[in-house]
C-alpha positions in Angstrom: 47.2 -30.8 55.1 45.0 -33.6 55.7 45.2 -37.0 54.9 42.5 -38.5 52.5 42.0 -41.1 49.7 41.4 -40.1 46.1 39.1 -42.4 43.9 40.9 -43.9 40.9 41.4 -46.5 38.7 44.4 -49.0 39.1 46.3 -50.4 36.3 49.7 -52.6 36.3 53.0 -50.4 36.6 56.1 -50.8 34.9 57.7 -52.3 38.1 56.3 -54.8 40.9 56.3 -52.1 43.6 54.3 -49.6 41.7 50.8 -49.3 39.9 49.5 -46.9 37.4 46.5 -44.9 38.5 44.0 -42.9 36.4 42.2 -40.0 38.3 39.9 -37.2 37.4 40.6 -33.6 37.5 37.8 -30.9 38.6 37.3 -29.9 34.9 36.3 -33.7 33.9 39.8 -34.4 32.2 41.7 -37.7 33.5 45.5 -38.1 33.9 47.4 -41.0 34.7 50.7 -41.4 36.8 52.7 -44.2 38.5 52.7 -44.4 42.4 53.9 -46.9 44.9 51.7 -49.9 45.2 51.9 -49.4 49.1 49.8 -46.1 48.6 47.0 -47.5 46.8 43.9 -50.0 47.8 42.2 -51.9 45.1 43.0 -54.7 42.7 44.3 -54.2 39.1 41.7 -52.8 36.4 39.5 -51.9 39.2 38.1 -48.9 41.1 40.7 -48.1 43.9 41.8 -45.4 46.3 45.2 -43.6 46.6 46.4 -42.0 49.6 46.8 -38.2 49.1 47.3 -35.2 51.4 44.5 -32.5 50.7 44.6 -28.6 50.9 42.1 -26.3 50.1 42.5 -22.6 48.5 39.1 -20.9 48.5 36.5 -23.0 47.3 38.8 -25.5 45.4 40.7 -28.8 46.7 43.8 -29.9 45.8 45.4 -33.3 46.5 49.1 -33.9 46.6 49.9 -37.3 44.8 52.5 -39.8 46.3 54.5 -39.4 43.1 58.4 -38.8 42.9 57.7 -34.9 42.5 54.8 -34.6 44.8 52.5 -33.4 42.2 49.4 -31.3 43.3 46.4 -31.7 41.3 42.9 -29.6 41.6 40.2 -32.6 42.5 36.6 -32.9 42.7 35.5 -33.1 46.4 33.1 -36.0 45.4 36.1 -38.0 44.5 37.9 -37.7 48.1 37.0 -40.0 50.9 38.1 -39.4 54.3 41.1 -41.3 55.7 
């Protein structure tokens, strides 16, 4: 796996050490999760980047989010930025 940044929107979290992020899946749908503030660049209510680990299966790119359960999601390549 390689380290990368995933484009997202940043929102206020429930606790001071976390933020909510909204990201887009390869199919165009969006999802939101809570992640540690230290894993995100960007101010609240703006575009930001979340630190992820990326792996590929065939032509598809997957990002492992810094969530409690280390969720892996199918992402669009254009939303990934080299770390």
